[in-house]
N, C-alpha and C positions, 0 to 999 in steps of 0.2 A: 504494500500500500504506500501511496505517496501523496504529498500535497498537490492539488490541482489549482492552478492560477488561471482564472478566466480573463481573457484579453479582449477588450472592445476597441473599436476605432476611437482614438482619443485617450486610451489608457496611457499613463506616463509613469506609473509606479510599479508596473508588472515586473520589470527587471530588478528594481530596488528590493522588492519583497523576495524575489528569487535569491538574490545575493545575501540578503539578511538571514534567510532560513539556512542557506548553505554555510554561512560564516558561523552562525550561532549553534547549529545542530548537526552540521555535516550532511544533511539530507538534501537531495536534489528534488526539484519540483517539476511537474509537467505543465507546460503552457497549453491551454485549451482555447482555441479561437471561438468567438461568440456564435459563429454560424454552425459549429459542430452540434451534434445531437446526442453524443455520449460522453460521459466522464471516464477517467482512467482509474478505476478502483481507488477512489480518494480516501485518505485518512483525514484530510482537511481540505475544504474548498475556500479559496480566497478570491474576493472581489476587490481588486486593487484601486488605488486612488487615480485620479486623472480627470478628464473631462469627456466622458463617453459621449460620442455623437455630438460633440461640441456643446453639450448642455442645452441643446434645443428643446423646446417645449418646457420641460422642467428638468433639473439635474437628475439624471438616472432614469427618467421615465421611458425613453426609447430603449435603453439597455435592458430594462426590466422585462421587455417583451422579446428579447433575443431567443433564438431556438434553444440554446444551451440552458437557459434559465428554467425551463421545464424540469430538467434533470437536477438543477441546483435546488429548486423548491422540493422536488420529490425526495432527494437525499436529506435535505434539512429536516423534513417532516419525519423521516425515519431515524433521525438522531445523529447524522453525520455533522461534525463540527463545521461551522461556516463563519468566516471572518470577513467583514466588510469594512474597509478603511476609507474614510473620506467619501469619495464618489461611490465606493462600495457600500457605505452606510446609506447613502441616498438611494441606491438601487434596492437595498433590502427593505426600505420603507415603501418604495414604489411597488414592489411585488408582494407587499404585505406580510413578509416574514417577520418584520418588526413594526410596531405601531408608531404613529406620529408622522411628522414631516420635517424636512430640513429647509428652512426659509432663508431669504437673504439676510446677511448679517445686519445687526441693528444700526451700525454706522454706515451701511451700504458700501463699505469698502472691502477689498480683498485683504485677508489677514494672512501674513506669512511670517511666523516667528516661533520660537520656543515658548511653551506655556507650561504652567504647573498644574498637576492633576493629583487627585486623591481618590482612593476607592475605600468603601466602607465594609465590604464583605469579601470573604474568600470564595473562590470558584475554580473551575478547571483552568481558567485563564489567569487568575490572580492568586498567587500563593499567600499563605497565612502571614508570612513575614513582610508582605507588601501592603497588608491591610492597614489603613490609617497612616501610611507612609507617603510623603509627597515625592512624586517623581516628575520628570520633565520630558515631554515629547514635543516635536514641532507640529504646527498646524499650517495648512496652506489651502484656504477655502474662501469662497465668496458666499456660499449658501450653507452655512454651518449652524444656523440659529434653530435649535431643536424646539419644536412645538407639538403639543398634544393637548386634548381637552382635559378638564379637571378629573374626570373619571379615570382616564388612562394614567395620568400622573399619580393619582392616589393608588392605583393598582401596582404601578412600577415600584412605588415606595413600599407598599405593604408586602410585596413579594420579593423585596430586595433585588430588583432587576436593574437598578441604576449602577452601571459598571464603573464609570468614571465621572468626576465633576471637576470643573475648572476651579482653581483655588489660588491662594497666595503662596509664597515660598514657605510660609509657616503653617499652611493647611487651612487658612480661613476661607470659607465658602460664602461669598457675598456678592452684591451687585458690582462692587468696585473691581472684583477679580473675575467678572463674567465677561469674557472677551468678545462674545458675539450676540448676546441677548437670549441665549437658551434658557428655557424654563428650568428653575432649580440648578442652574449652572451645568446642565447635563452635557457631558462630552461623549458618553457612550452608554448603550443599554443592551440587555440580554432579552432573548425571547423567553417564553414561559418555561421551556425545558432547560434553558441555560446553555444549549449547544450552539446558538447563534449569537454572535456579538457584532454590533455595529458601533464604530467609534470614528470621530472626526480626526483626532490626533494620529500622527504617523510613527508607530514604533519602529518601522523599518528604516527610518531616517535617523534613528538614535542608537546606532550600533558601533560608533567610533568617536572618540573625543575630538578628532579632527573635524568631525561633522557637527560638533556641539554637545555631544553627550553619549552615554552608553546605557541608559536605562532600558533601551529596547532589547538588550541582550537577555536580561532576566525574563522579559515578556515571552520571548520565543522559547528559551530553554525550559522554562517552567511548564508551558503548555505541552511541548513535545515529550517531556518526562512523564507527564500525567497520562497522555494518551498512548505511551509506549511506542 
């Protein structure tokens, strides 16, 4: 079994995620073009960052209807781990594997910088020693403002499905440290089974200090150790 990376026209982080997984775990991934109709026995499915189909209509909306997405959805519903980063998160909401939407940032500007994040619960993606620990991943998005209605937000909170929140360097979660206007400073969420994770920050861009940080290394190592 191997990670399958779905490549769309406009993807620009597909190679980044391939290199990050190879560097941190030693595993090679399989690139799957969006027009394919079969996956390759995936241990993990990744929807990478970028601007699929030029972000026409809505970010991720066209990509969510690609032929390969039928298999992505089918595998996700069977329990296969699925990771959507940035544009991948947008695609996951568009195909309804995750609730809510990603809207234009509150300041209407593209945001590209390192940001601080915190997680409040352990999962297959987040080890116990990382819970309540501030980490730093970069973001690069124009439509990262997460929104859902009150009922959905209450459910996410009750079921511990908020994976990451934007915060200060000391872990303060407030409006001042909300970089894009997301409700509850949400930077990433899980589905109800916990096998699907959508997140706006890029762990694959945080695997070497020359790129600004190495917090992404633990992200990948932890997950691959847990799934074997």
